[in-house]
N, CA, C and O atoms as a GROMACS GRO file, in nm:
protein
  436
    1MET      N    1  -1.016  -1.693  -3.926
    1MET     CA    2  -0.941  -1.572  -3.945
    1MET      C    3  -0.952  -1.486  -3.818
    1MET      O    4  -1.060  -1.468  -3.762
    2ILE      N    5  -0.839  -1.435  -3.776
    2ILE     CA    6  -0.834  -1.354  -3.654
    2ILE      C    7  -0.870  -1.210  -3.690
    2ILE      O    8  -0.815  -1.152  -3.783
    3GLU      N    9  -0.961  -1.156  -3.613
    3GLU     CA   10  -1.004  -1.019  -3.637
    3GLU      C   11  -0.936  -0.923  -3.540
    3GLU      O   12  -0.880  -0.966  -3.439
    4LEU      N   13  -0.942  -0.797  -3.570
    4LEU     CA   14  -0.884  -0.693  -3.485
    4LEU      C   15  -0.947  -0.693  -3.346
    4LEU      O   16  -0.880  -0.664  -3.248
    5ASN      N   17  -1.075  -0.725  -3.338
    5ASN     CA   18  -1.144  -0.731  -3.209
    5ASN      C   19  -1.080  -0.834  -3.116
    5ASN      O   20  -1.073  -0.812  -2.995
    6HIS      N   21  -1.035  -0.945  -3.171
    6HIS     CA   22  -0.971  -1.048  -3.090
    6HIS      C   23  -0.840  -0.996  -3.030
    6HIS      O   24  -0.811  -1.018  -2.913
    7PHE      N   25  -0.762  -0.926  -3.112
    7PHE     CA   26  -0.637  -0.868  -3.062
    7PHE      C   27  -0.664  -0.765  -2.953
    7PHE      O   28  -0.593  -0.759  -2.853
    8LEU      N   29  -0.767  -0.685  -2.973
    8LEU     CA   30  -0.804  -0.585  -2.873
    8LEU      C   31  -0.847  -0.652  -2.743
    8LEU      O   32  -0.807  -0.608  -2.635
    9LEU      N   33  -0.926  -0.756  -2.752
    9LEU     CA   34  -0.971  -0.829  -2.634
    9LEU      C   35  -0.852  -0.891  -2.559
    9LEU      O   36  -0.845  -0.883  -2.437
   10VAL      N   37  -0.760  -0.951  -2.632
   10VAL     CA   38  -0.641  -1.010  -2.569
   10VAL      C   39  -0.558  -0.901  -2.503
   10VAL      O   40  -0.505  -0.921  -2.394
   11GLY      N   41  -0.547  -0.786  -2.566
   11GLY     CA   42  -0.472  -0.674  -2.509
   11GLY      C   43  -0.535  -0.623  -2.379
   11GLY      O   44  -0.464  -0.594  -2.283
   12VAL      N   45  -0.666  -0.611  -2.378
   12VAL     CA   46  -0.735  -0.564  -2.258
   12VAL      C   47  -0.720  -0.664  -2.144
   12VAL      O   48  -0.695  -0.626  -2.030
   13ILE      N   49  -0.735  -0.792  -2.174
   13ILE     CA   50  -0.719  -0.896  -2.072
   13ILE      C   51  -0.576  -0.897  -2.018
   13ILE      O   52  -0.555  -0.910  -1.898
   14THR      N   53  -0.479  -0.884  -2.106
   14THR     CA   54  -0.339  -0.882  -2.064
   14THR      C   55  -0.310  -0.760  -1.977
   14THR      O   56  -0.242  -0.772  -1.875
   15ALA      N   57  -0.361  -0.645  -2.014
   15ALA     CA   58  -0.340  -0.524  -1.935
   15ALA      C   59  -0.405  -0.538  -1.797
   15ALA      O   60  -0.346  -0.497  -1.697
   16ALA      N   61  -0.524  -0.595  -1.791
   16ALA     CA   62  -0.591  -0.615  -1.662
   16ALA      C   63  -0.513  -0.712  -1.574
   16ALA      O   64  -0.500  -0.690  -1.454
   17ALA      N   65  -0.460  -0.818  -1.633
   17ALA     CA   66  -0.382  -0.916  -1.556
   17ALA      C   67  -0.252  -0.852  -1.506
   17ALA      O   68  -0.213  -0.876  -1.391
   18LEU      N   69  -0.186  -0.774  -1.588
   18LEU     CA   70  -0.064  -0.706  -1.545
   18LEU      C   71  -0.092  -0.606  -1.432
   18LEU      O   72  -0.014  -0.596  -1.338
   19TYR      N   73  -0.201  -0.532  -1.442
   19TYR     CA   74  -0.238  -0.438  -1.336
   19TYR      C   75  -0.266  -0.513  -1.206
   19TYR      O   76  -0.219  -0.472  -1.100
   20TRP      N   77  -0.341  -0.622  -1.213
   20TRP     CA   78  -0.375  -0.701  -1.095
   20TRP      C   79  -0.249  -0.755  -1.028
   20TRP      O   80  -0.236  -0.748  -0.906
   21TRP      N   81  -0.157  -0.808  -1.107
   21TRP     CA   82  -0.031  -0.861  -1.053
   21TRP      C   83   0.050  -0.750  -0.989
   21TRP      O   84   0.106  -0.769  -0.881
   22SER      N   85   0.057  -0.635  -1.053
   22SER     CA   86   0.129  -0.520  -0.998
   22SER      C   87   0.066  -0.472  -0.868
   22SER      O   88   0.138  -0.437  -0.774
   23ALA      N   89  -0.065  -0.469  -0.863
   23ALA     CA   90  -0.136  -0.424  -0.742
   23ALA      C   91  -0.110  -0.519  -0.626
   23ALA      O   92  -0.090  -0.473  -0.513
   24LEU      N   93  -0.109  -0.649  -0.651
   24LEU     CA   94  -0.080  -0.746  -0.544
   24LEU      C   95   0.062  -0.729  -0.492
   24LEU      O   96   0.085  -0.733  -0.372
   25ALA      N   97   0.157  -0.712  -0.583
   25ALA     CA   98   0.297  -0.696  -0.542
   25ALA      C   99   0.316  -0.568  -0.460
   25ALA      O  100   0.384  -0.570  -0.358
   26ALA      N  101   0.257  -0.458  -0.503
   26ALA     CA  102   0.270  -0.331  -0.431
   26ALA      C  103   0.205  -0.341  -0.294
   26ALA      O  104   0.259  -0.288  -0.196
   27ARG      N  105   0.092  -0.407  -0.284
   27ARG     CA  106   0.024  -0.422  -0.155
   27ARG      C  107   0.108  -0.506  -0.060
   27ARG      O  108   0.116  -0.473   0.059
   28GLU      N  109   0.169  -0.611  -0.108
   28GLU     CA  110   0.253  -0.696  -0.022
   28GLU      C  111   0.375  -0.618   0.029
   28GLU      O  112   0.411  -0.630   0.146
   29VAL      N  113   0.437  -0.540  -0.058
   29VAL     CA  114   0.550  -0.455  -0.016
   29VAL      C  115   0.505  -0.359   0.092
   29VAL      O  116   0.574  -0.342   0.193
   30ALA      N  117   0.391  -0.295   0.072
   30ALA     CA  118   0.339  -0.198   0.168
   30ALA      C  119   0.304  -0.266   0.301
   30ALA      O  120   0.335  -0.213   0.407
   31LEU      N  121   0.241  -0.381   0.296
   31LEU     CA  122   0.201  -0.450   0.419
   31LEU      C  123   0.324  -0.493   0.500
   31LEU      O  124   0.325  -0.479   0.622
   32ARG      N  125   0.426  -0.545   0.433
   32ARG     CA  126   0.549  -0.582   0.504
   32ARG      C  127   0.613  -0.461   0.569
   32ARG      O  128   0.661  -0.469   0.682
   33ALA      N  129   0.616  -0.348   0.498
   33ALA     CA  130   0.676  -0.226   0.552
   33ALA      C  131   0.597  -0.175   0.672
   33ALA      O  132   0.657  -0.131   0.771
   34VAL      N  133   0.465  -0.179   0.666
   34VAL     CA  134   0.382  -0.134   0.778
   34VAL      C  135   0.404  -0.224   0.899
   34VAL      O  136   0.418  -0.175   1.011
   35ARG      N  137   0.406  -0.354   0.877
   35ARG     CA  138   0.429  -0.447   0.989
   35ARG      C  139   0.564  -0.421   1.054
   35ARG      O  140   0.573  -0.415   1.177
   36ARG      N  141   0.667  -0.404   0.975
   36ARG     CA  142   0.802  -0.378   1.027
   36ARG      C  143   0.807  -0.246   1.102
   36ARG      O  144   0.865  -0.238   1.210
   37HIS      N  145   0.745  -0.143   1.046
   37HIS     CA  146   0.745  -0.010   1.108
   37HIS      C  147   0.671  -0.014   1.242
   37HIS      O  148   0.719   0.041   1.341
   38CYS      N  149   0.555  -0.077   1.245
   38CYS     CA  150   0.479  -0.086   1.369
   38CYS      C  151   0.554  -0.169   1.473
   38CYS      O  152   0.551  -0.136   1.592
   39GLU      N  153   0.620  -0.274   1.430
   39GLU     CA  154   0.697  -0.356   1.524
   39GLU      C  155   0.812  -0.274   1.585
   39GLU      O  156   0.838  -0.284   1.705
   40GLU      N  157   0.881  -0.194   1.504
   40GLU     CA  158   0.991  -0.111   1.553
   40GLU      C  159   0.943  -0.009   1.657
   40GLU      O  160   1.017   0.025   1.750
   41LEU      N  161   0.820   0.040   1.641
   41LEU     CA  162   0.765   0.140   1.732
   41LEU      C  163   0.682   0.077   1.844
   41LEU      O  164   0.620   0.149   1.923
   42ASP      N  165   0.680  -0.055   1.850
   42ASP     CA  166   0.603  -0.128   1.950
   42ASP      C  167   0.453  -0.096   1.941
   42ASP      O  168   0.386  -0.074   2.042
   43LEU      N  169   0.404  -0.094   1.817
   43LEU     CA  170   0.262  -0.069   1.790
   43LEU      C  171   0.199  -0.196   1.734
   43LEU      O  172   0.269  -0.283   1.682
   44GLN      N  173   0.070  -0.205   1.745
   44GLN     CA  174  -0.004  -0.319   1.691
   44GLN      C  175  -0.077  -0.275   1.565
   44GLN      O  176  -0.153  -0.179   1.568
   45ILE      N  177  -0.055  -0.344   1.454
   45ILE     CA  178  -0.135  -0.317   1.335
   45ILE      C  179  -0.266  -0.393   1.354
   45ILE      O  180  -0.267  -0.512   1.388
   46LEU      N  181  -0.376  -0.325   1.333
   46LEU     CA  182  -0.508  -0.383   1.357
   46LEU      C  183  -0.568  -0.437   1.228
   46LEU      O  184  -0.544  -0.384   1.120
   47ASP      N  185  -0.642  -0.541   1.241
   47ASP     CA  186  -0.712  -0.605   1.129
   47ASP      C  187  -0.617  -0.658   1.022
   47ASP      O  188  -0.661  -0.708   0.919
   48ASP      N  189  -0.487  -0.649   1.048
   48ASP     CA  190  -0.383  -0.702   0.960
   48ASP      C  191  -0.409  -0.671   0.813
   48ASP      O  192  -0.395  -0.758   0.727
   49GLY      N  193  -0.446  -0.547   0.785
   49GLY     CA  194  -0.475  -0.517   0.646
   49GLY      C  195  -0.455  -0.373   0.608
   49GLY      O  196  -0.441  -0.284   0.691
   50LEU      N  197  -0.453  -0.353   0.478
   50LEU     CA  198  -0.442  -0.222   0.417
   50LEU      C  199  -0.562  -0.198   0.328
   50LEU      O  200  -0.619  -0.292   0.272
   51VAL      N  201  -0.601  -0.074   0.316
   51VAL     CA  202  -0.710  -0.036   0.227
   51VAL      C  203  -0.657   0.064   0.127
   51VAL      O  204  -0.604   0.169   0.164
   52LEU      N  205  -0.669   0.032  -0.001
   52LEU     CA  206  -0.625   0.122  -0.107
   52LEU      C  207  -0.719   0.242  -0.111
   52LEU      O  208  -0.840   0.225  -0.127
   53ARG      N  209  -0.663   0.362  -0.096
   53ARG     CA  210  -0.746   0.483  -0.095
   53ARG      C  211  -0.729   0.567  -0.220
   53ARG      O  212  -0.825   0.628  -0.268
   54ARG      N  213  -0.608   0.572  -0.274
   54ARG     CA  214  -0.584   0.653  -0.394
   54ARG      C  215  -0.485   0.583  -0.485
   54ARG      O  216  -0.398   0.507  -0.440
   55ILE      N  217  -0.500   0.609  -0.612
   55ILE     CA  218  -0.404   0.559  -0.710
   55ILE      C  219  -0.396   0.661  -0.822
   55ILE      O  220  -0.499   0.708  -0.872
   56TRP      N  221  -0.276   0.695  -0.862
   56TRP     CA  222  -0.257   0.786  -0.973
   56TRP      C  223  -0.120   0.765  -1.033
   56TRP      O  224  -0.039   0.689  -0.980
   57MET      N  225  -0.093   0.831  -1.144
   57MET     CA  226   0.034   0.817  -1.216
   57MET      C  227   0.130   0.926  -1.169
   57MET      O  228   0.091   1.041  -1.148
   58LYS      N  229   0.256   0.887  -1.155
   58LYS     CA  230   0.360   0.982  -1.120
   58LYS      C  231   0.491   0.931  -1.178
   58LYS      O  232   0.508   0.810  -1.196
   59ARG      N  233   0.581   1.021  -1.207
   59ARG     CA  234   0.712   0.981  -1.260
   59ARG      C  235   0.806   0.946  -1.145
   59ARG      O  236   0.808   1.013  -1.042
   60ASP      N  237   0.884   0.841  -1.166
   60ASP     CA  238   0.983   0.804  -1.065
   60ASP      C  239   1.112   0.883  -1.091
   60ASP      O  240   1.114   0.972  -1.176
   61GLY      N  241   1.218   0.851  -1.019
   61GLY     CA  242   1.345   0.922  -1.031
   61GLY      C  243   1.408   0.910  -1.169
   61GLY      O  244   1.489   0.994  -1.206
   62ARG      N  245   1.372   0.808  -1.244
   62ARG     CA  246   1.426   0.788  -1.379
   62ARG      C  247   1.337   0.849  -1.488
   62ARG      O  248   1.368   0.842  -1.606
   63GLY      N  249   1.225   0.908  -1.445
   63GLY     CA  250   1.134   0.970  -1.541
   63GLY      C  251   1.029   0.876  -1.598
   63GLY      O  252   0.954   0.915  -1.687
   64ARG      N  253   1.023   0.753  -1.549
   64ARG     CA  254   0.922   0.657  -1.597
   64ARG      C  255   0.790   0.679  -1.526
   64ARG      O  256   0.788   0.713  -1.407
   65GLN      N  257   0.681   0.661  -1.597
   65GLN     CA  258   0.548   0.669  -1.537
   65GLN      C  259   0.523   0.544  -1.454
   65GLN      O  260   0.537   0.432  -1.503
   66CYS      N  261   0.487   0.563  -1.328
   66CYS     CA  262   0.458   0.453  -1.237
   66CYS      C  263   0.328   0.481  -1.163
   66CYS      O  264   0.280   0.594  -1.160
   67LEU      N  265   0.274   0.378  -1.104
   67LEU     CA  266   0.154   0.396  -1.023
   67LEU      C  267   0.194   0.435  -0.882
   67LEU      O  268   0.277   0.370  -0.819
   68TRP      N  269   0.134   0.541  -0.834
   68TRP     CA  270   0.154   0.593  -0.699
   68TRP      C  271   0.029   0.553  -0.622
   68TRP      O  272  -0.082   0.592  -0.658
   69ARG      N  273   0.047   0.477  -0.516
   69ARG     CA  274  -0.067   0.426  -0.440
   69ARG      C  275  -0.061   0.474  -0.296
   69ARG      O  276   0.046   0.482  -0.237
   70THR      N  277  -0.177   0.506  -0.240
   70THR     CA  278  -0.188   0.540  -0.099
   70THR      C  279  -0.279   0.437  -0.033
   70THR      O  280  -0.392   0.414  -0.076
   71TYR      N  281  -0.227   0.376   0.072
   71TYR     CA  282  -0.303   0.279   0.150
   71TYR      C  283  -0.324   0.334   0.290
   71TYR      O  284  -0.238   0.405   0.342
   72HIS      N  285  -0.437   0.303   0.350
   72HIS     CA  286  -0.464   0.339   0.488
   72HIS      C  287  -0.466   0.211   0.571
   72HIS      O  288  -0.501   0.104   0.522
   73PHE      N  289  -0.428   0.225   0.697
   73PHE     CA  290  -0.431   0.113   0.790
   73PHE      C  291  -0.461   0.166   0.929
   73PHE      O  292  -0.453   0.286   0.954
   74GLU      N  293  -0.497   0.076   1.019
   74GLU     CA  294  -0.524   0.115   1.157
   74GLU      C  295  -0.422   0.048   1.247
   74GLU      O  296  -0.380  -0.065   1.224
   75PHE      N  297  -0.383   0.123   1.352
   75PHE     CA  298  -0.289   0.069   1.449
   75PHE      C  299  -0.330   0.112   1.588
   75PHE      O  300  -0.414   0.201   1.605
   76SER      N  301  -0.270   0.049   1.688
   76SER     CA  302  -0.302   0.077   1.826
   76SER      C  303  -0.175   0.066   1.910
   76SER      O  304  -0.080  -0.004   1.875
   77VAL      N  305  -0.176   0.137   2.022
   77VAL     CA  306  -0.065   0.127   2.117
   77VAL      C  307  -0.095   0.018   2.218
   77VAL      O  308  -0.011  -0.068   2.245
   78THR      N  309  -0.215   0.020   2.274
   78THR     CA  310  -0.252  -0.074   2.380
   78THR      C  311  -0.360  -0.172   2.338
   78THR      O  312  -0.390  -0.266   2.411
   79GLY      N  313  -0.420  -0.152   2.222
   79GLY     CA  314  -0.530  -0.236   2.177
   79GLY      C  315  -0.665  -0.177   2.208
   79GLY      O  316  -0.767  -0.226   2.160
   80GLY      N  317  -0.669  -0.070   2.289
   80GLY     CA  318  -0.795  -0.010   2.329
   80GLY      C  319  -0.838   0.106   2.242
   80GLY      O  320  -0.954   0.145   2.245
   81GLU      N  321  -0.748   0.160   2.165
   81GLU     CA  322  -0.781   0.274   2.080
   81GLU      C  323  -0.733   0.245   1.938
   81GLU      O  324  -0.647   0.159   1.917
   82ARG      N  325  -0.788   0.317   1.842
   82ARG     CA  326  -0.751   0.298   1.702
   82ARG      C  327  -0.699   0.430   1.646
   82ARG      O  328  -0.758   0.536   1.668
   83TYR      N  329  -0.589   0.421   1.574
   83TYR     CA  330  -0.534   0.536   1.502
   83TYR      C  331  -0.524   0.496   1.355
   83TYR      O  332  -0.509   0.379   1.322
   84HIS      N  333  -0.532   0.595   1.269
   84HIS     CA  334  -0.528   0.571   1.125
   84HIS      C  335  -0.395   0.617   1.067
   84HIS      O  336  -0.360   0.735   1.076
   85GLY      N  337  -0.322   0.524   1.008
   85GLY     CA  338  -0.196   0.555   0.944
   85GLY      C  339  -0.210   0.548   0.793
   85GLY      O  340  -0.313   0.507   0.740
   86GLN      N  341  -0.104   0.588   0.725
   86GLN     CA  342  -0.105   0.590   0.580
   86GLN      C  343   0.034   0.551   0.528
   86GLN      O  344   0.135   0.591   0.586
   87ILE      N  345   0.037   0.474   0.421
   87ILE     CA  346   0.162   0.440   0.354
   87ILE      C  347   0.147   0.472   0.207
   87ILE      O  348   0.042   0.446   0.147
   88VAL      N  349   0.253   0.527   0.148
   88VAL     CA  350   0.252   0.566   0.007
   88VAL      C  351   0.359   0.484  -0.065
   88VAL      O  352   0.474   0.477  -0.020
   89THR      N  353   0.322   0.424  -0.178
   89THR     CA  354   0.418   0.350  -0.258
   89THR      C  355   0.423   0.410  -0.399
   89THR      O  356   0.324   0.463  -0.450
   90LEU      N  357   0.539   0.400  -0.459
   90LEU     CA  358   0.558   0.436  -0.600
   90LEU      C  359   0.612   0.311  -0.666
   90LEU      O  360   0.723   0.267  -0.636
   91ALA      N  361   0.533   0.254  -0.756
   91ALA     CA  362   0.561   0.122  -0.814
   91ALA      C  363   0.567   0.023  -0.698
   91ALA      O  364   0.468   0.008  -0.626
   92ASN      N  365   0.678  -0.044  -0.678
   92ASN     CA  366   0.690  -0.139  -0.566
   92ASN      C  367   0.789  -0.090  -0.462
   92ASN      O  368   0.857  -0.170  -0.398
   93ARG      N  369   0.797   0.040  -0.444
   93ARG     CA  370   0.889   0.099  -0.346
   93ARG      C  371   0.811   0.187  -0.251
   93ARG      O  372   0.726   0.266  -0.292
   94VAL      N  373   0.840   0.173  -0.122
   94VAL     CA  374   0.773   0.255  -0.022
   94VAL      C  375   0.831   0.396  -0.026
   94VAL      O  376   0.953   0.414  -0.017
   95GLU      N  377   0.745   0.494  -0.040
   95GLU     CA  378   0.787   0.634  -0.042
   95GLU      C  379   0.779   0.696   0.098
   95GLU      O  380   0.868   0.771   0.137
   96ALA      N  381   0.672   0.665   0.172
   96ALA     CA  382   0.654   0.727   0.304
   96ALA      C  383   0.552   0.649   0.385
   96ALA      O  384   0.460   0.587   0.332
   97ILE      N  385   0.572   0.654   0.516
   97ILE     CA  386   0.473   0.602   0.611
   97ILE      C  387   0.440   0.717   0.705
   97ILE      O  388   0.529   0.775   0.767
   98HIS      N  389   0.313   0.749   0.715
   98HIS     CA  390   0.267   0.860   0.799
   98HIS      C  391   0.183   0.805   0.914
   98HIS      O  392   0.087   0.731   0.894
   99LEU      N  393   0.221   0.844   1.035
   99LEU     CA  394   0.143   0.809   1.154
   99LEU      C  395   0.102   0.939   1.222
   99LEU      O  396   0.185   1.028   1.239
  100PRO      N  397  -0.023   0.951   1.262
  100PRO     CA  398  -0.065   1.071   1.334
  100PRO      C  399  -0.008   1.067   1.476
  100PRO      O  400   0.038   0.962   1.521
  101PRO      N  401  -0.012   1.178   1.547
  101PRO     CA  402   0.028   1.174   1.687
  101PRO      C  403  -0.060   1.073   1.762
  101PRO      O  404  -0.181   1.069   1.744
  102TYR      N  405   0.004   0.994   1.845
  102TYR     CA  406  -0.071   0.894   1.921
  102TYR      C  407  -0.021   0.892   2.065
  102TYR      O  408   0.091   0.932   2.095
  103ARG      N  409  -0.108   0.846   2.152
  103ARG     CA  410  -0.076   0.838   2.294
  103ARG      C  411   0.027   0.727   2.312
  103ARG      O  412   0.009   0.616   2.261
  104SER      N  413   0.134   0.755   2.385
  104SER     CA  414   0.237   0.654   2.406
  104SER      C  415   0.193   0.554   2.511
  104SER      O  416   0.100   0.578   2.588
  105ARG      N  417   0.261   0.443   2.512
  105ARG     CA  418   0.231   0.336   2.608
  105ARG      C  419   0.259   0.385   2.748
  105ARG      O  420   0.364   0.445   2.773
  106PRO      N  421   0.167   0.361   2.842
  106PRO     CA  422   0.189   0.406   2.980
  106PRO      C  423   0.311   0.335   3.040
  106PRO      O  424   0.334   0.216   3.016
  107GLU      N  425   0.388   0.411   3.118
  107GLU     CA  426   0.506   0.356   3.186
  107GLU      C  427   0.461   0.265   3.301
  107GLU      O  428   0.367   0.298   3.374
  108LEU      N  429   0.528   0.154   3.315
  108LEU     CA  430   0.499   0.063   3.426
  108LEU      C  431   0.600   0.089   3.537
  108LEU      O  432   0.721   0.092   3.511
  109HIS      N  433   0.554   0.106   3.658
  109HIS     CA  434   0.644   0.133   3.771
  109HIS      C  435   0.652   0.014   3.860
  109HIS      O  436   0.723   0.017   3.961
   0.00000   0.00000   0.00000
């Protein structure tokens, strides 16, 4: 006989699996966007990775509750210095990419 505890356990496992799958998809979207953005600006993304810094709930344009995630990453102009950037996603959509002021590449004469 199936007890209520079994249903609860299956529900918790399913919710955890759905969250994990959603987190992987959002991270991949963010990483592709950061790579593309850095390539357009002739910057190098360092360590080829993102670090999840914040996660919270926010409503999207349709009024649905979605996960809002903030990732941090490091980039460089010449490879000798490190700058810290940030990308924000809502569900699987990039909301913003923030880069601090950075020293531009020296002109070659």
